[in-house]
N, C-alpha and C positions, 0 to 999 in steps of 0.2 A: 478686822474680815479672821476668822476661825483660822490656825493652823493647816487645817486639811484641805480649806478650799485652796489655801497658798500651797499644798500641797500638788495639789490634781494642777493650779495654773502651771506649776514650775515641770509636773512630767510630760506635759504639753507640748510646752518650751524645751525640755529635752529631747523629746523626741523629732521636733521641728529641727532642732537643732541637729542633729546626729544627721538627719536627712541632709539639710542643705551642707554638709561636710563630706559625702557622702559623693553628693552630685557634682560638688566643684571641687573635687578631689584633694580635700583637708582633712582626710581623715586618719592622715598618719604625722608621728613628730619624728622631725631630725634631731639626733647630739652627739655635738664633737666631744671625744676625749681625745686628751692631750696625752702624750705617750712620752716616755724622758727619752726613751732610747729610738735610734734612726730610724723609725719609719713615721716619726711625728705627731702626727694625731690622725683621725680615722672617724668614720660619720656612722652609725649606728641608726639604724630606723626602725620604730617601734608602729605598729599597727595598732591603732585605737578606736575604741567608744566610750563615749563620755558615759558616765552614771554621775547617780546621786546619792548622796547620806544624807541623812537628816539627823539633828540632835536637838532636841528641845525648839529653839528658839533659832536655827543656825541649819541653812543649807547648804554642802559643799559639793559643787560639781567637777570632779575630776575625769581626768584623761585615762582610762586603764589600759595597758595593754593585753595585749590576747596568746600573750604565750604560757609557759608551764605553772597550770594553778595554783602553786605554791611561790614563786617566785615574781608576782606581775606587779611591772612598775606603775606608780601611781603619780600622775602629774598634775595640778591644781588648776583649776584653770577660773573657776567663778566661785565667791564665795557670796552667800545671801544672811546677812543678819538682820530680824525685826527688835529692834529695842522701842518700847512704847509702840504708839503707832506711825510709824519711820522704818523704812526700809532703808537697809544699805548695802550697795555692791564693793564690793574687794576683789583684786586680783586683775588678768591680762584684761589690758582694752577698756578700763572702766572710768579712766580718770574724766572724761566727758559729762558721767551719768552721778550729778548730786545725788543726797537722801532724797527720799519722795514720801509719797504717802501710801500708803499697805492699799490704795484703791487702783494707785497706777501700776502695778508690778505687770499686768499683761502689756501694757505699754512698753515700759521701759525693758523687758522682757525680748519684745519686737525691733525694742531700739537697736539693744546688745546683738541681734543676730544679724540687722543689718550693718551693725559696725564691722564685726567679725566676715562676713560676707562680701564686701568693700576691702577687705586688706589684701594684699597680692599674696599669693599662694607661697612663696617663700618666707614671706615675713609670719604667715602666719603657721608656718612647721617648723622652724627654726627654734630651737632652745638651745 
């Protein structure tokens, strides 16, 4: 399978994934920061959208905050790597998806959406 076909499949997945996050209220991330003085810690909320970066045989799906354009925060969600005729998923919530053939990428991405959809909201958005 050519990289153009894989790009198209991943872009479709990404739009479906962003839509799932909006409908299930998982379109933000909460980060807890430890502060060494009296206040202890505080929680910062980032409203995010998931975006794609592609380099050769590797695709990165990152959560990007919609803050000021120079200082945008990026949080890695999923890395898709193609070697020979096998595809590997690495990142959050991918331990149940072993390496697979290129032809199964659409099915595995749908499985990944189902895994993320079934997670409780606080497990998905807290980091």
